[in-house]
C-alpha positions in Angstrom: -10.6 -48.2 -8.8 -10.9 -46.0 -11.8 -12.9 -42.7 -11.7 -14.1 -41.1 -14.9 -16.0 -37.8 -15.1 -17.9 -37.0 -18.3 -20.7 -34.9 -19.6 -24.1 -36.4 -19.2 -26.0 -37.8 -22.3 -29.5 -38.8 -23.0 -28.6 -42.3 -22.1 -28.1 -41.1 -18.5 -31.7 -39.8 -18.1 -32.8 -42.4 -15.5 -29.8 -41.8 -13.4 -30.2 -38.0 -13.7 -33.9 -38.2 -12.6 -32.9 -40.3 -9.6 -30.2 -37.7 -8.8 -32.8 -34.9 -9.0 -35.2 -36.7 -6.7 -32.7 -37.9 -4.2 -31.3 -34.4 -3.9 -34.8 -33.1 -3.3 -35.3 -35.7 -0.5 -32.1 -34.6 1.2 -32.0 -37.8 3.3 -35.7 -37.7 4.1 -38.9 -39.2 2.5 -40.2 -35.8 1.3 -40.0 -34.9 -2.3 -40.9 -31.2 -2.5 -42.2 -31.4 -6.1 -44.6 -34.2 -5.2 -45.7 -32.4 -2.0 -46.2 -29.0 -3.7 -48.1 -30.3 -6.7 -49.8 -33.3 -5.0 -48.4 -35.8 -7.6 -46.9 -39.2 -7.1 -43.2 -40.0 -7.6 -44.1 -41.9 -10.8 -45.9 -38.8 -12.1 -42.9 -36.7 -11.2 -40.5 -39.0 -12.9 -42.6 -38.9 -16.1 -42.6 -35.1 -16.0 -38.9 -34.9 -15.3 -38.3 -37.2 -18.3 -40.1 -34.7 -20.5 -38.3 -31.7 -19.0 -34.9 -33.3 -19.5 -35.8 -33.9 -23.2 -36.3 -30.1 -23.6 -32.8 -29.6 -22.3 -33.4 -26.0 -21.4 -30.1 -24.5 -20.1 -29.9 -22.0 -17.3 -31.5 -24.1 -14.5 -31.1 -27.6 -13.1 -33.7 -29.7 -14.9 -31.8 -30.3 -18.1 -29.2 -32.8 -19.4 -26.5 -30.6 -20.7 -25.9 -29.0 -17.3 -25.0 -32.3 -15.7 -21.7 -34.1 -15.3 -21.6 -37.8 -14.3 -18.9 -39.5 -12.3 -18.4 -43.2 -13.0 -16.4 -45.6 -10.8 -15.2 -48.7 -12.7 -17.7 -47.9 -15.5 -20.7 -47.7 -13.1 -22.6 -44.5 -12.7 -21.8 -43.3 -9.2 -22.6 -39.5 -8.9 -24.0 -36.6 -10.7 -24.2 -32.8 -10.3 -25.7 -30.0 -12.3 -24.4 -26.4 -12.7 -25.3 -23.3 -14.6 -24.3 -19.6 -14.7 -27.2 -17.7 -13.3 -29.0 -15.3 -15.7 -26.3 -15.8 -18.3 -28.9 -15.5 -21.1 -31.1 -12.8 -19.6 -33.5 -15.1 -17.8 -33.2 -16.2 -14.2 -33.2 -19.9 -13.4 -36.5 -19.6 -11.5 -38.2 -18.1 -14.5 -37.0 -20.9 -16.8 -37.9 -23.7 -14.4 -41.3 -22.1 -13.7 -42.0 -22.2 -17.4 -41.0 -25.9 -17.6 -43.2 -26.8 -14.6 -46.2 -25.0 -16.0 -45.9 -26.8 -19.3 -45.3 -30.4 -18.0 -47.3 -30.4 -14.7 -51.1 -30.7 -15.0 -52.7 -27.3 -15.1 -55.1 -28.1 -12.2 -52.2 -29.3 -10.0 -50.4 -26.0 -10.7 -53.5 -24.0 -9.7 -54.0 -26.1 -6.6 -50.4 -25.5 -5.6 -50.8 -21.8 -5.0 -50.8 -22.0 -1.2 -47.8 -24.3 -1.1 -45.9 -22.1 -3.5 -46.6 -19.1 -1.2 -45.0 -21.1 1.6 -42.0 -22.0 -0.5 -41.5 -18.4 -1.5 -40.8 -17.6 2.2 -37.5 -19.6 1.9 -36.6 -18.5 -1.6 -33.0 -17.2 -1.7 -31.8 -14.9 -4.5 -29.0 -16.3 -6.7 -26.4 -13.8 -7.8 -26.2 -13.1 -11.6 -23.2 -14.6 -13.4 -22.4 -16.8 -10.4 -22.0 -20.6 -11.0 -24.8 -22.4 -9.4 -24.6 -26.0 -8.0 -27.7 -28.2 -7.8 -28.9 -31.8 -7.9 -25.9 -33.1 -6.0 -26.1 -36.9 -5.7 -23.8 -39.8 -5.0 -25.0 -43.4 -4.9 -24.6 -44.8 -1.4 -22.0 -47.4 -2.2 -19.7 -44.7 -3.6 -20.0 -42.1 -0.8 -16.7 -41.0 0.8 -14.7 -40.9 -2.4 -15.0 -37.1 -2.8 -16.9 -37.5 -6.1 -19.0 -34.3 -5.5 -15.9 -32.2 -5.1 -14.4 -33.8 -8.2 -17.6 -32.9 -10.1 -17.6 -29.3 -8.9 -14.0 -28.8 -9.8 -14.5 -30.3 -13.3 -17.6 -28.0 -13.8 -15.5 -25.0 -12.9 -12.6 -26.1 -15.1 -14.8 -26.7 -18.1 -16.5 -23.3 -17.8 -13.3 -21.5 -17.4 -11.7 -23.4 -20.3 -14.7 -22.3 -22.4 -13.9 -18.7 -21.6 -16.6 -18.1 -19.0 -15.6 -15.5 -16.5 -16.6 -16.8 -13.1 -16.2 -14.8 -9.9 -18.0 -17.1 -7.5 -19.8 -20.4 -7.1 -23.0 -20.7 -5.0 -25.0 -23.6 -3.6 -28.4 -23.6 -1.7 -28.8 -26.2 1.0 -31.3 -27.2 3.6 -30.0 -26.1 7.0 -30.4 -29.5 8.5 -28.0 -31.0 6.0 -25.1 -30.5 8.3 -22.8 -33.1 6.6 -23.1 -31.2 3.3 -22.5 -27.9 5.0 -19.3 -29.1 6.6 -18.1 -30.6 3.3 -18.7 -27.2 1.6 -17.0 -25.3 4.4 -14.0 -27.6 4.1 -13.9 -26.7 0.4 -13.8 -23.0 1.2 -17.5 -22.1 1.1 -19.1 -19.7 3.6 -22.7 -19.2 4.6 -23.8 -15.8 3.3 -27.6 -15.9 3.6 -30.4 -17.8 5.4 -34.2 -17.9 5.0 -36.7 -19.5 7.3 -40.4 -20.1 7.1 -42.2 -19.6 10.4 -45.3 -21.6 9.3 -44.9 -25.2 10.5 -46.9 -26.3 7.4 -43.6 -25.9 5.4 -42.4 -29.2 6.9 -45.0 -31.0 4.8 -43.3 -29.5 1.7 -39.6 -29.9 2.5 -37.5 -31.7 5.2 -36.4 -28.5 7.0 -37.9 -25.0 7.5 -34.7 -23.2 6.7 -32.5 -22.8 3.6 -29.0 -21.4 3.5 -26.9 -20.0 0.7 -23.2 -20.8 0.7 -20.6 -19.4 -1.7 -17.0 -19.4 -2.6 -15.0 -16.8 -4.4 -13.2 -17.9 -7.5 -10.0 -16.8 -9.2 -10.1 -16.6 -13.0 
């Protein structure tokens, strides 16, 4: 078995879109983007295709932030990272601009109540910390440690490029216990938690609580 990790390219777009959506589902049938904006998965895929074409760095909906792991030349896993607020704009600001441009305006307006609920579980990301998002491994390749390999390669590439990193962070749904255990094994600790008391949040995401985990890095 040969494992190869490389930077994502435009040719990977379909796999990256699947990675984004499956990461959103977190083992459930709920896709938060679809639930918030009342759009179908097909409409979301079309919007994500356009967003990836823009390749706006500093958030997770781009191509250049992804690494892809291949097993015997087959795409097996993907993971996106960025350094928060590295260019003077937070990831939430950049992503909001993308969504407002590529999601139907009326859908954006109608999403105001859902967005208010989602804000209740919004967790602040630390400036200059490496952020992990859109972690996905195809089912047949799980158990090979591909996510850990991707994270380590992201860190190596950033440090080799001269980026000074002091910590790496990841935001998870609290019910994703398997992922939490895996991150704990890799040296991550839970440092923050946000819960929404309104049960309507469960129509928008698979769990009512998000957690922030982080790991200190040595340069």
